[in-house]
C-alpha positions in Angstrom: -9.6 33.3 -6.7 -11.1 31.5 -3.7 -11.6 33.6 -0.6 -10.5 30.5 1.4 -6.7 30.2 1.0 -5.5 26.6 0.7 -3.3 25.7 3.7 -2.4 22.6 5.6 -3.7 22.2 9.1 -1.4 22.6 12.1 0.0 19.2 13.1 -0.4 17.8 9.6 1.5 14.5 9.4 4.2 14.7 6.7 6.3 11.7 6.2 7.0 8.7 3.9 5.9 5.2 3.2 7.5 1.8 2.8 6.8 -2.0 3.2 8.9 -4.5 5.0 9.1 -6.9 2.0 10.4 -4.2 -0.2 13.1 -2.7 2.0 14.0 -4.9 5.0 15.9 -7.9 3.6 17.3 -10.2 6.3 14.8 -12.8 4.9 16.2 -15.7 6.8 17.7 -13.8 9.8 16.3 -13.2 13.3 14.1 -16.3 13.3 12.1 -15.0 10.3 10.1 -17.5 8.2 9.6 -17.3 4.5 6.9 -14.9 3.3 4.9 -14.9 0.0 7.1 -12.1 -1.2 10.2 -14.1 -0.6 9.0 -16.6 -3.2 8.7 -14.0 -6.0 11.5 -13.8 -8.5 12.8 -10.6 -10.1 11.0 -9.3 -13.2 10.9 -6.2 -15.4 8.5 -3.8 -16.9 7.9 -6.4 -19.7 8.7 -9.7 -17.9 6.5 -10.9 -15.2 7.7 -11.9 -11.7 7.3 -15.6 -11.1 6.0 -17.5 -8.1 8.1 -20.4 -7.0 6.9 -22.9 -4.4 10.5 -23.8 -3.5 13.5 -21.5 -3.4 15.8 -21.9 -6.4 19.4 -20.8 -5.7 19.8 -20.0 -9.4 17.1 -17.3 -9.3 17.1 -13.7 -8.0 14.6 -13.1 -5.3 14.7 -9.3 -4.7 13.1 -9.3 -1.2 15.8 -11.5 0.3 18.2 -8.6 0.6 16.0 -5.7 -0.6 17.8 -2.6 0.5 19.1 -4.2 3.7 17.1 -1.9 6.0 17.2 -4.8 8.5 20.9 -3.9 9.2 20.8 -0.2 8.2 17.5 1.1 9.8 19.4 3.5 12.1 21.0 5.2 9.2 17.8 5.4 7.2 15.7 6.7 10.1 18.3 9.4 10.8 17.9 10.5 7.1 14.1 10.5 7.6 14.6 12.6 10.7 16.9 15.0 8.8 14.1 15.5 6.3 11.8 16.4 9.2 9.4 13.4 9.0 6.5 13.6 11.4 5.3 10.1 10.6 6.8 7.0 8.9 4.5 4.4 7.4 6.1 1.0 7.7 4.8 -2.6 7.8 5.7 -5.4 10.2 6.7 -8.6 8.4 4.2 -11.2 9.7 6.6 -14.1 9.2 9.2 -12.2 11.4 6.7 -12.5 14.3 5.0 -15.8 13.4 7.4 -17.6 11.1 4.8 -20.1 9.9 1.7 -18.0 10.4 -0.1 -20.6 12.5 2.5 -20.7 15.4 1.0 -20.5 18.9 3.9 -18.4 20.2 5.6 -15.4 18.6 9.2 -15.1 17.7 10.7 -12.9 20.4 13.7 -12.0 18.3 11.4 -10.6 15.6 9.6 -8.5 18.2 12.8 -7.2 19.5 13.8 -6.0 16.1 10.7 -3.8 15.9 11.3 -2.7 19.5 14.6 -1.2 18.2 13.0 0.3 15.1 10.3 2.1 17.2 12.9 3.3 19.7 14.9 4.8 16.8 11.9 6.5 15.4 11.1 7.9 18.8 14.6 9.3 19.0 13.9 11.4 15.9 10.4 12.3 17.0 8.8 10.3 14.2 5.3 8.8 14.7 5.1 5.2 13.4 2.1 4.3 11.1 2.1 0.5 11.0 0.6 -1.6 8.3 -0.1 -5.0 9.9 -0.3 -7.0 6.7 1.4 -5.7 3.5 1.7 -8.3 0.8 3.9 -10.5 3.0 1.8 -13.3 4.5 3.9 -16.3 5.9 4.4 -18.6 2.9 3.4 -21.6 5.0 -0.1 -20.2 5.2 -0.2 -20.3 1.4 1.1 -23.9 1.2 -1.0 -25.4 4.1 -4.2 -23.5 3.8 -4.2 -21.8 0.3 -4.0 -18.5 2.1 -7.0 -16.4 2.8 -9.4 -18.7 1.0 -9.4 -20.6 4.3 -11.3 -19.1 7.2 -8.8 -20.3 9.7 -6.5 -17.4 8.7 -8.8 -15.1 10.6 -7.8 -16.7 13.8 -4.0 -16.7 12.9 -4.2 -13.0 11.9 -6.1 -12.0 15.1 -3.4 -13.8 17.2 -0.8 -11.8 15.3 -2.7 -8.5 15.9 -3.1 -9.3 19.6 0.6 -9.8 19.9 1.4 -6.5 18.2 -1.3 -4.5 20.0 -0.2 -5.8 23.4 3.6 -5.4 22.8 3.3 -1.9 21.2 0.2 -0.5 23.0 2.2 2.5 24.3 4.5 2.8 21.3 2.2 2.9 18.2 -0.9 4.9 17.8 -1.7 4.6 14.1 -2.4 1.2 12.6 -3.7 -0.1 9.2 -5.1 -3.6 9.0 -4.4 -4.6 5.4 -2.5 -2.8 2.6 -4.6 -2.1 -0.5 -7.3 -4.6 0.6 -9.2 -4.0 -2.6 -6.6 -5.6 -4.8 -8.5 -8.8 -4.1 -11.3 -7.4 -6.4 -8.7 -8.0 -9.2 -7.1 -11.2 -10.4 -3.7 -9.7 -9.8 -4.4 -9.8 -6.0 -4.7 -13.6 -5.8 -1.2 -14.3 -4.6 0.1 -10.8 -3.7 -2.7 -10.0 -1.2 -4.6 -13.3 -0.8 -1.6 -15.6 -0.4 -3.4 -18.1 -2.6 -1.2 -20.0 -5.1 -2.9 -19.7 -8.4 -3.3 -22.3 -11.1 -1.4 -21.5 -14.2 2.1 -20.9 -15.4 3.6 -19.4 -12.2 3.6 -15.8 -13.5 2.4 -13.3 -11.0 0.4 -11.5 -13.7 -1.2 -14.7 -15.1 -4.9 -14.4 -14.8 -6.0 -17.1 -17.2 -7.1 -19.4 -14.3 -8.7 -16.7 -12.2 -11.3 -17.8 -9.6 -13.5 -14.9 -8.5 -15.4 -17.1 -6.1 -12.1 -17.8 -4.2 -10.9 -14.2 -4.4 -14.1 -12.7 -2.9 -14.4 -15.4 -0.3 -10.8 -14.6 0.7 -11.7 -10.9 0.8 -14.6 -11.6 3.1 -12.3 -13.4 5.5 -10.0 -10.3 5.4 -13.0 -8.1 6.2 -13.9 -10.1 9.2 -10.3 -10.3 10.3 -9.9 -6.5 9.9 -13.1 -5.9 11.9 -11.9 -8.2 14.7 -8.6 -6.4 14.8 -10.3 -3.0 15.2 -12.4 -4.3 18.0 -9.5 -6.0 19.7 -7.2 -3.0 19.3 -9.7 -0.6 20.8 -10.1 -3.0 23.8 -6.3 -3.1 24.3 -5.9 0.7 23.9 -8.9 2.9 23.3 -6.6 5.6 22.0 -5.5 3.4 19.0 -6.4 4.8 15.6 -7.0 1.9 13.3 -7.6 2.5 9.6 -8.3 0.8 6.2 -6.0 1.2 3.2 -7.4 1.3 -0.3 -5.6 1.4 -3.7 -7.8 4.2 -5.0 -8.2 3.6 -8.8 -9.5 6.9 -10.2 -11.4 6.2 -13.5 -13.1 8.8 -15.7 -15.7 8.1 -18.4 -13.7 8.4 -21.7 -16.7 10.3 -23.3 -20.0 11.7 -22.3 -21.7 8.6 -23.7 -24.0 7.5 -20.8 -22.7 4.0 -21.2 -19.2 5.3 -20.4 -20.5 7.3 -17.4 -22.2 4.2 -16.0 -19.2 2.0 -16.5 -17.0 4.6 -14.7 -19.4 4.6 -11.7 -19.5 0.8 -11.6 -15.7 0.6 -11.6 -15.5 3.2 -8.8 -18.0 1.2 -6.8 -16.6 -2.2 -7.3 -12.8 -1.6 -7.2 -12.8 1.3 -4.6 -16.0 1.5 -2.6 -17.0 -2.1 -2.1 -14.1 -2.6 0.4 -14.3 0.8 2.1 -18.1 0.6 2.5 -17.6 -2.7 4.4 -14.7 -1.3 6.5 -16.0 2.2 7.1 -19.8 1.6 7.2 -19.8 -2.0 8.4 -21.9 -3.8 5.8 -21.8 -4.9 2.1 -23.4 -2.3 -0.2 -26.3 -3.1 -2.5 -24.2 -2.9 -5.7 -21.9 -5.7 -4.3 -24.8 -8.0 -3.7 -25.9 -7.4 -7.3 -22.4 -8.0 -8.6 -22.1 -11.3 -6.7 -25.5 -12.4 -8.0 -24.7 -11.5 -11.6 -21.4 -13.4 -11.5 -22.5 -16.5 -9.6 -20.5 -15.7 -6.5 -22.0 -17.2 -3.4 -20.1 -16.1 -0.2 -20.0 -18.3 2.8 -20.9 -15.8 5.6 -21.2 -17.1 9.1 -24.1 -15.8 11.2 -21.8 -13.8 13.5 -19.9 -12.1 10.6 -22.5 -9.3 10.0 -22.4 -8.2 13.6 -18.6 -8.3 13.6 -18.4 -6.1 10.5 -20.8 -3.6 12.2 -18.8 -3.4 15.4 -15.3 -3.3 13.7 -15.6 -0.1 11.6 -12.3 1.7 11.1 -11.4 5.1 12.6 -9.9 6.7 9.5 -9.5 6.0 5.7 -6.1 5.8 4.0 -5.4 5.2 0.4 -2.8 5.2 -2.4 -3.1 7.5 -5.4 -0.6 7.6 -8.3 -2.5 8.2 -11.5 -5.9 7.9 -13.3 -7.3 6.1 -16.3 -10.5 6.1 -18.4 -13.2 3.6 -19.1 -15.3 3.1 -22.2 -17.9 0.8 -23.6 -15.9 1.0 -26.8 -13.3 -1.9 -26.7 -11.1 -0.4 -29.4 -9.2 2.0 -27.2 -5.5 2.2 -26.2 -4.7 0.6 -22.8 -2.3 2.1 -20.3 -0.9 0.9 -17.0 -1.4 2.0 -13.5 -1.0 1.0 -9.9 -2.3 -2.7 -9.9 -4.8 -2.1 -12.8 -5.0 -1.2 -16.4 -7.3 1.4 -18.0 -7.7 3.4 -21.1 -5.5 6.3 -22.2 -6.6 9.8 -21.4 -5.6 12.1 -24.3 -5.2 15.1 -22.0 -2.5 13.6 -19.7 1.2 12.9 -19.9 2.6 9.7 -18.6 5.6 8.4 -16.6 8.4 6.2 -17.9 6.3 3.2 -16.9 3.2 4.5 -18.7 1.3 5.7 -15.6 -0.7 8.8 -16.4 0.2 11.9 -14.3 -3.0 13.5 -13.0 -2.8 15.7 -9.9 -6.3 17.0 -10.5 -7.5 13.4 -10.2 -6.1 13.4 -6.6 -8.3 16.4 -5.7 -11.3 14.8 -7.3 -10.6 11.5 -5.5 -10.2 13.2 -2.1 -13.5 14.9 -2.5 -15.2 11.8 -3.8 -14.0 9.8 -0.8 -14.6 12.4 1.9 -18.1 13.2 0.6 -19.0 9.6 1.0 -17.6 8.9 4.5 -16.8 12.2 6.4 -14.0 10.6 8.4 -10.3 11.7 8.5 -8.3 10.8 5.4 -4.6 10.2 4.9 -2.8 9.8 1.6 -0.3 7.0 2.4 1.1 6.3 -1.1 1.8 8.7 -3.9 4.9 9.3 -6.1 6.7 9.0 -9.4 8.6 5.9 -10.3 11.4 7.0 -12.6 15.0 6.1 -13.7 17.4 8.4 -11.8 20.9 9.1 -13.1 23.8 9.8 -10.7 26.1 12.6 -11.9 29.8 12.4 -11.7 29.9 14.5 -8.6 27.3 12.1 -6.9 24.3 14.4 -7.2 20.9 13.3 -8.5 18.8 15.9 -10.1 15.3 14.5 -10.0 13.4 17.7 -10.9 10.7 15.5 -12.6 9.9 14.0 -9.2 9.8 17.3 -7.5 7.4 18.6 -10.2 5.1 15.6 -9.8 5.0 15.8 -6.0 4.6 19.6 -6.0 1.5 19.3 -8.3 0.0 16.7 -6.0 0.7 18.8 -2.8 -1.1 21.7 -4.5 -4.0 19.3 -5.3 -4.1 18.3 -1.6 -4.2 22.0 -0.6 -7.1 22.6 -2.9 -9.0 19.6 -1.5 -8.4 20.8 2.1 -9.9 24.2 1.0 -12.8 22.2 -0.5 -13.5 21.0 3.1 -11.8 17.6 3.0 -10.3 16.5 6.4 -6.9 15.3 5.2 -4.5 14.6 8.2 -1.4 13.2 6.6 0.7 12.5 3.5 3.4 9.8 3.2 4.8 9.6 -0.3 5.6 6.0 -1.4 9.2 4.6 -1.4 10.6 7.7 0.4 13.9 5.7 0.1 14.5 3.7 -3.1 13.2 0.1 -2.7 12.2 -3.0 -4.6 9.1 -2.6 -6.8 6.3 -4.9 -5.7 4.9 -5.4 -9.2 8.1 -5.9 -11.2 10.8 -6.6 -8.6 12.9 -3.8 -10.1 15.2 -1.4 -8.4 15.6 1.0 -11.4 11.9 2.1 -10.9 12.8 4.6 -8.2 10.5 6.7 -6.0 12.8 7.8 -3.2 14.1 11.1 -1.9 17.1 8.9 -0.9 19.0 7.0 -3.5 20.2 3.4 -2.8 23.1 2.1 -4.9 21.7 -1.1 -6.1 20.6 -2.3 -9.6 18.1 -4.7 -11.0 20.6 -7.6 -10.8 21.2 -7.0 -7.1 24.6 -5.4 -7.6 25.8 -2.3 -5.8 27.2 -0.9 -2.6 23.8 -0.2 -1.0 25.1 3.2 0.0 22.6 5.9 0.6 22.7 9.4 -0.9 20.4 12.4 -1.0 18.6 13.4 -4.2 17.5 17.0 -5.0 14.0 16.0 -3.9 15.4 15.3 -0.4 16.1 18.9 0.2 12.9 20.0 -1.6 10.8 17.8 0.7 12.7 19.0 3.7 11.6 22.6 3.0 8.0 21.5 2.3 7.8 19.8 5.7 9.5 22.7 7.5 7.1 25.2 6.0 4.0 22.9 6.5 3.4 22.9 2.7 3.8 26.7 2.2 7.2 26.5 0.4 7.0 24.4 -2.8 9.7 25.9 -4.9 
């Protein structure tokens, strides 16, 4: 037994995480323009969501109503307060502030909505953690500029940031520039993160026409935009804490074959550390330059960009972690799903209903791997178990499987803190049931709070507390000491 007992530091930020496009609704209210997520139809675990360039009244677009937080935020924030949240990770819908993205003046009605949200959070002593761009770029930027492939989006994003930083300079302390920015290292990120309308059949997962050159150029533009936002934010309020957000994809070598080990390292570098090296260290790493050269990718980098990246390093590192996969040089291995990416099945792990492998030890490994590289504060801002919940006849929801998953991951965080990792906060994903970004489903639930709505959009939208609600309440109250 370790002499150093695992405990959470005083002031640890317990809370929950959401995104505007997956919970707000009110897609055409309050002066809001259409976002990229508003153009995504419903899908399932086996049927891809589709991108439509015009709204079709015959189709179901889950983000249009989502869970109607736009009208119910007071009720929801009160429930977060009842659980004892110290922090609430949320995003601001860009098209609610700049309906077309390239507008010269912001939409005052949209700003007032977030004024009210922040006031409600303050009433419950909950610190907002705001993601500035979370898979919801104004759709006009996709149509007019092909999204982040166009350098002009840096200017539009910076104007958006300046508006938020100025308006909320005394209200919000913690900011994240882009959600899971590293998804643009994968074809799946083309539309979701890059707001680029892909060639092909309109399926969100269609990668047959992938253009790595365009993806990495768009990613470069986001790096520059993020760095400019960090610099601008610190000028407006030096007390701002502005972070990056990475979808951490934990990948083990399937065997001790050196080829597998090298492949795992290369995947860790490319999918995880390329983006955070630029955002935390302020420059492209050597392995990225080799990858670009090997794949014929020639980035257009303006002379001032390198200096901007150096001057715009983030203050802290945040990430999502749900599961792990394996990699192997042997192509004849069974594939499994995960958050945004596929990998090989690990024979030592169980999996969720959606095939995501459950690996709390992978979280401890990931925390150490990240912190050993950067030595800046870390926050785990997405983690959780997507599952089908059943409502009992008395209205109760016994989600012991979710409690067990979360408990194991809290223990892994405790161990990582004892290992010396500076972990400052934890916001489990979808703390209230919301629309899945990948599939558009409602039945894939993560929340402590149940929302009465099904995949077809039917239901009362009434909220109710699951067993995990009361469990997490005790975890927060005890600062992680009580996990039963």
